[in-house]
C-alpha positions as a Markdown table, in Angstrom:
| # | Residue | x | y | z |
|---|---|---|---|---|
| 1 | Unk | -41.0 | 2.1 | -5.2 |
| 2 | Unk | -37.6 | 1.7 | -3.9 |
| 3 | Unk | -34.8 | 3.7 | -3.9 |
| 4 | Unk | -32.7 | 1.8 | -6.2 |
| 5 | Unk | -35.3 | 1.5 | -8.7 |
| 6 | Unk | -35.8 | 5.4 | -8.3 |
| 7 | Unk | -32.0 | 6.0 | -9.1 |
| 8 | Unk | -32.0 | 3.8 | -12.2 |
| 9 | Unk | -35.3 | 5.4 | -13.2 |
| 10 | Unk | -33.9 | 8.6 | -12.5 |
| 11 | Unk | -30.4 | 7.9 | -14.8 |
| 12 | Unk | -32.3 | 6.5 | -17.6 |
| 13 | Unk | -35.0 | 9.5 | -18.1 |
| 14 | Unk | -32.8 | 12.3 | -17.3 |
| 15 | Unk | -29.8 | 11.4 | -19.6 |
| 16 | Unk | -32.3 | 10.3 | -22.9 |
| 17 | Unk | -34.6 | 13.9 | -21.7 |
| 18 | Unk | -30.9 | 15.7 | -21.9 |
| 19 | Unk | -30.2 | 13.9 | -25.1 |
| 20 | Unk | -33.5 | 14.9 | -26.7 |
| 21 | Unk | -33.9 | 18.7 | -25.5 |
| 22 | Unk | -32.2 | 20.9 | -27.8 |
| 23 | Unk | -29.4 | 23.1 | -26.6 |
| 24 | Unk | -26.7 | 22.5 | -23.8 |
| 25 | Unk | -28.0 | 21.8 | -20.4 |
| 26 | Unk | -25.5 | 21.7 | -17.4 |
| 27 | Unk | -25.1 | 19.3 | -14.3 |
| 28 | Unk | -23.4 | 16.1 | -14.1 |
| 29 | Unk | -24.7 | 12.7 | -13.3 |
| 30 | Unk | -26.5 | 14.0 | -9.9 |
| 31 | Unk | -28.1 | 16.7 | -11.8 |
| 32 | Unk | -29.3 | 14.2 | -14.5 |
| 33 | Unk | -30.3 | 11.5 | -12.0 |
| 34 | Unk | -32.4 | 14.4 | -9.8 |
| 35 | Unk | -33.8 | 15.8 | -13.3 |
| 36 | Unk | -35.0 | 12.2 | -14.3 |
| 37 | Unk | -36.6 | 11.6 | -10.7 |
| 38 | Unk | -38.3 | 15.0 | -10.7 |
| 39 | Unk | -39.3 | 14.1 | -14.3 |
| 40 | Unk | -40.7 | 10.9 | -12.9 |
| 41 | Unk | -43.1 | 12.5 | -10.5 |
| 42 | Unk | -44.3 | 15.2 | -12.8 |
| 43 | Unk | -44.9 | 12.5 | -15.5 |
| 44 | Unk | -46.7 | 10.0 | -13.3 |
| 45 | Unk | -48.8 | 13.2 | -11.8 |
| 46 | Unk | -49.8 | 14.2 | -15.5 |
| 47 | Unk | -50.8 | 11.0 | -16.4 |
| 48 | Unk | -52.7 | 10.3 | -13.0 |
| 49 | Unk | -54.4 | 13.5 | -13.7 |
| 50 | Unk | -55.4 | 12.6 | -17.4 |
| 51 | Unk | -56.3 | 9.1 | -16.2 |
| 52 | Unk | -58.4 | 9.7 | -13.3 |
| 53 | Unk | -59.4 | 13.2 | -13.0 |
| 54 | Unk | -57.4 | 13.5 | -9.6 |
| 55 | Unk | -54.3 | 15.7 | -8.8 |
| 56 | Unk | -52.4 | 13.2 | -7.3 |
| 57 | Unk | -48.4 | 13.3 | -6.5 |
| 58 | Unk | -47.3 | 9.5 | -8.2 |
| 59 | Unk | -44.5 | 8.5 | -9.9 |
| 60 | Unk | -43.8 | 6.7 | -13.0 |
| 61 | Unk | -42.7 | 3.0 | -12.5 |
| 62 | Unk | -39.6 | 1.1 | -13.7 |
| 63 | Unk | -41.2 | -0.3 | -16.7 |
| 64 | Unk | -41.1 | 1.0 | -20.3 |
| 65 | Unk | -43.9 | 3.2 | -20.3 |
| 66 | Unk | -43.0 | 4.8 | -16.9 |
| 67 | Unk | -39.6 | 5.3 | -18.2 |
| 68 | Unk | -41.5 | 7.1 | -21.6 |
| 69 | Unk | -43.7 | 9.2 | -19.0 |
| 70 | Unk | -40.6 | 10.0 | -17.0 |
| 71 | Unk | -38.9 | 11.0 | -20.2 |
| 72 | Unk | -41.5 | 13.2 | -21.1 |
| 73 | Unk | -41.7 | 14.8 | -17.5 |
| 74 | Unk | -38.3 | 15.5 | -17.7 |
| 75 | Unk | -38.2 | 17.6 | -20.7 |
| 76 | Unk | -40.9 | 19.5 | -19.0 |
| 77 | Unk | -38.6 | 19.8 | -16.1 |
| 78 | Unk | -35.7 | 21.0 | -18.4 |
| 79 | Unk | -38.3 | 23.3 | -20.1 |
| 80 | Unk | -39.3 | 24.8 | -16.7 |
| 81 | Unk | -35.8 | 25.2 | -15.3 |
| 82 | Unk | -35.1 | 27.4 | -18.1 |
| 83 | Unk | -37.8 | 29.6 | -17.5 |
| 84 | Unk | -37.4 | 29.9 | -14.0 |
| 85 | Unk | -33.4 | 30.7 | -14.1 |
| 86 | Unk | -34.1 | 32.7 | -17.4 |
| 87 | Unk | -31.0 | 30.9 | -19.2 |
| 88 | Unk | -30.8 | 30.1 | -22.6 |
| 89 | Unk | -29.8 | 26.7 | -23.7 |
| 90 | Unk | -27.9 | 27.6 | -26.8 |
């Protein structure tokens, strides 16, 4: 996937995940994009693990199912970030 598609997928998935996840998350547009890209990798890896039984680092594609997987991965990334930093999102 080329870099422009990664950026677009990151922006879309990160923004939707931040809107869905309860509480207030910090970060600007760059943080949202990075969160979405990390979410795409987490989501793509989880889907690959469930489909094939192999643990491979893959990312979701720029498609409707790929965006849904990236959003779910970004929500997981927000949750994990809150656990690691010890911050509450209220």
